[in-house]
C-alpha positions as CSV (number, residue, x, y, z in Angstrom):
1,X,1.5,-18.0,-4.7
2,X,2.2,-21.4,-3.1
3,X,-0.6,-23.8,-2.2
4,X,1.0,-25.3,0.9
5,X,-0.9,-27.9,2.8
6,X,-0.3,-28.9,6.4
7,X,2.1,-31.9,6.7
8,X,0.2,-35.2,6.1
9,X,0.9,-36.6,9.6
10,X,-0.4,-33.4,11.1
11,X,-3.6,-33.7,9.1
12,X,-4.0,-37.3,10.2
13,X,-3.7,-36.3,13.8
14,X,-6.0,-33.3,13.3
15,X,-8.7,-35.6,11.9
16,X,-9.1,-37.1,15.4
17,X,-10.0,-33.8,17.1
18,X,-13.7,-34.8,17.0
19,X,-12.8,-37.8,19.2
20,X,-14.2,-40.3,16.8
21,X,-12.3,-43.6,16.3
22,X,-10.8,-44.1,12.8
23,X,-8.8,-46.7,10.9
24,X,-6.4,-46.2,8.0
25,X,-9.1,-46.8,5.4
26,X,-11.4,-44.2,6.9
27,X,-8.6,-41.7,6.9
28,X,-7.8,-42.4,3.3
29,X,-11.5,-41.7,2.4
30,X,-11.5,-38.6,4.6
31,X,-8.3,-37.0,3.2
32,X,-8.5,-38.1,-0.4
33,X,-9.7,-34.8,-1.8
34,X,-6.7,-32.9,-0.3
35,X,-3.9,-35.4,-0.4
36,X,-5.0,-38.1,-2.9
37,X,-2.6,-37.0,-5.6
38,X,0.5,-37.3,-3.4
39,X,2.8,-40.3,-3.5
40,X,2.6,-40.6,0.3
41,X,-1.1,-41.1,0.1
42,X,-1.2,-44.9,0.6
43,X,-2.6,-47.2,3.2
44,X,0.8,-48.3,4.2
45,X,2.0,-44.7,4.9
46,X,-1.2,-43.9,6.8
47,X,-0.7,-47.0,8.9
48,X,2.9,-46.0,9.6
49,X,1.8,-42.5,10.6
50,X,-0.9,-43.9,12.9
51,X,1.6,-46.2,14.6
52,X,4.0,-43.2,15.1
53,X,1.3,-41.1,16.6
54,X,0.4,-43.9,18.9
55,X,4.1,-44.4,19.9
56,X,4.3,-40.8,21.1
57,X,1.1,-40.8,23.0
58,X,-1.1,-38.7,20.6
59,X,-3.4,-41.7,19.7
60,X,-4.3,-44.9,21.5
61,X,-5.9,-48.2,20.4
62,X,-9.7,-48.0,20.5
63,X,-10.7,-51.4,19.1
64,X,-10.0,-53.7,16.2
65,X,-11.8,-56.0,13.9
66,X,-10.8,-59.0,11.8
67,X,-11.7,-58.9,8.2
68,X,-13.0,-61.9,6.3
69,X,-9.5,-62.4,4.9
70,X,-8.2,-62.6,8.5
71,X,-6.5,-59.2,8.5
72,X,-6.5,-57.3,11.8
73,X,-7.8,-53.7,11.3
74,X,-7.2,-51.5,14.4
75,X,-9.0,-48.3,15.1
76,X,-7.4,-45.5,17.0
77,X,-8.7,-42.5,19.0
78,X,-7.1,-39.4,20.3
79,X,-5.7,-39.2,23.9
80,X,-6.2,-36.2,26.2
81,X,-2.4,-35.5,25.7
82,X,-2.9,-35.7,21.9
83,X,-5.8,-33.4,22.0
84,X,-3.8,-30.8,23.9
85,X,-0.9,-31.1,21.5
86,X,-3.2,-30.6,18.5
87,X,-4.7,-27.6,20.1
88,X,-1.3,-26.1,20.8
89,X,-0.3,-26.5,17.2
90,X,-3.4,-24.7,15.7
């Protein structure tokens, strides 16, 4: 009847279960098929979700690169705490 999807922030966190580092753009590419038509599906929203997940200890900084235009692009990875929280929620 209803085609309910998991909350966007939860899907972002869940994407890290494979313990591979990701940045906002890679998450946009990964989640486009499922969430691409939603208003919240923007790089800015994904970056905010990543910072929130980092603030509560689910993700941590992995590394960062500087683009040719001088923009810092951080990559994140899941923490052991975050992995436990994701497993609890599934």
